[in-house]
C-alpha positions as CSV (number, residue, x, y, z in Angstrom):
1,M,83.8,100.1,70.0
2,K,82.8,100.8,73.6
3,K,79.1,100.5,74.4
4,Q,77.4,102.6,77.0
5,Y,74.5,101.3,79.0
6,E,72.0,103.3,81.0
7,F,70.4,101.5,84.0
8,H,67.2,102.5,85.8
9,F,66.7,100.9,89.2
10,R,63.5,100.9,91.0
11,H,63.9,100.3,94.7
12,I,61.2,98.1,96.2
13,L,61.4,97.6,99.9
14,K,60.6,94.3,101.6
15,D,57.2,95.6,102.7
16,G,56.3,96.4,99.1
17,T,56.9,100.2,99.4
18,I,58.4,101.7,96.2
19,L,60.8,104.6,96.8
20,K,60.1,107.7,94.9
21,E,62.8,109.5,93.0
22,G,65.1,111.4,95.4
23,E,64.2,109.2,98.4
24,K,67.1,107.6,100.1
25,L,67.4,103.8,100.3
26,P,67.5,102.8,104.0
27,V,71.0,101.3,104.8
28,T,70.6,98.0,106.5
29,P,72.7,94.8,106.4
30,A,70.1,93.3,104.0
31,S,70.1,96.3,101.6
32,Q,74.0,96.4,101.6
33,A,74.0,92.7,100.7
34,A,71.5,93.2,97.9
35,F,73.5,96.1,96.5
36,A,76.7,94.0,96.6
37,E,74.9,91.2,94.7
38,V,73.7,93.5,92.0
39,A,77.2,95.0,91.6
40,R,78.6,91.5,91.4
41,I,76.1,90.5,88.7
42,L,76.9,93.7,86.7
43,I,80.6,93.2,86.9
44,E,80.3,89.6,85.9
45,A,78.1,90.5,82.9
46,R,80.7,93.1,81.8
47,K,83.5,90.5,82.0
48,K,81.4,88.0,79.9
49,R,80.9,90.7,77.2
50,G,84.7,91.1,77.1
51,E,84.7,94.7,78.2
52,S,87.4,96.1,80.5
53,A,86.3,96.9,84.1
């Protein structure tokens, strides 16, 4: 049985500002690296649970 997960991300900027719904996350090398790390963690967690990618 395939499980479905719903994720809710809250974007907190380095200066402590929290983005409101609908606001765009500023694209910087640091934000791209952080997003890539989150994606890597989620993919790894899915693999550990034995689900197909």
